[in-house]
N, C-alpha and C positions, 0 to 999 in steps of 0.2 A: 285221374288225369295227371302225368307228370308237368312241372314245370315248363322245361323244354319241350313237351310234345303239345301244351296249350299253346307255345309260343309259335313253334311251326304252326301249329292250325291257326293261329292269327295272323300269321304275315301269308298264309296262302288266301285265306278271306281277305285281307286286305290286298291282296294281286289281283283277285277275282273282280271284288268291288271296283279298283282301279281301270282295269279292262274293261268292264261293262260301263262304267263312268265315260272313260275315253271315248268309247264308241257312240255311245249314245250322244254326247256332248257334240262331238262333230257333223252329227246331221242335224242335230238341234240348229248349231250355228250357221250350217251351209242353208237352213230354212228361213224362209219370210216370214212366218208363225209357229206358233203351237196352236195345234187343234186336239181337243180333249173329248172323247166319246164317255161321256160320265155315265157310271153306274153305281148304283149302292155298294158297290164294293170297292170305289176311290176312295170313300170317306174312312175305309179301313187301313190306318197307314201300315199297322202290326204286318198286316197280310199282303199289302199290295205297295211296300215302299218307294218301288220306282214311280210311280202315280207323283207320289211328293217329289222325290228329288227330280223329277222332269221338268215339273211344272216349276219348282225354285230356280232350274237353271232356265227356265224361259225367262222368267221375271228378271235373274241375275242381267242376263243378254236381252234385256227390253225388248222381248218381240211381243206382239200383239196373239194376243190369245183367245181363242174362238170355243165354243164348247156346245156340243149337241146332249141334248138329256131326253130320256123320255118325258112323256106328260105325266105332270103329278111328283117329278123329283122333287126334293129339298135340298138346293145348294147352298153351301155355306155362304152367308151373306159377303165375306172378305175374297171369296170367289168371285163373285158375284159384280165385285166394285174393282177388281183387276182385269174383268173380261172383257175384251174389244165388241165381242158379240155372243149370245146367247140364241139357241133356238131349241125348240121343242119339238118333238117327233113321236106318234103313236107306235107302241111297241110294237112288233111284229108286223108294221107296215114299211115294207121298203120303200113305197112309192113318197110315204109321209117321211123319212128318214131322207129320201135322195130331195125333195124340196126344202127342208129344214136345213141341207148343208149347202145346198146353191143359197137360200137366204143369207146364212150366217158367214160366207164367202164372199158372195157379192161386192159389198162394198172394198174388198182387196184386190180383186182381177175378176175380168170376164169371166163369167162360168159358162162353158160348152153345156148343153142340155142334151 
């Protein structure tokens, strides 16, 4: 790849990243909290960098962070340390997930059932 072609590609990538960040940060700034539905792939920053970027933005914006995770998940200790709430659910059981969601959100606002 020529240096000019590489430079154009880098500029396109930077523009796409800026557009993505602007769109996501506007939504996060307007929200009251950041909720993360944890899966093992969340820890794979190389494959899902958007999870890490959103989480970092939530920390910088001082948003409460709530986490829903499948029972048996091993969450990073430092993530648990900054979380305002963590609840676990039975994988494949939507009622279990709903109950966990109600529990994790209850301290922040009344949750209709």
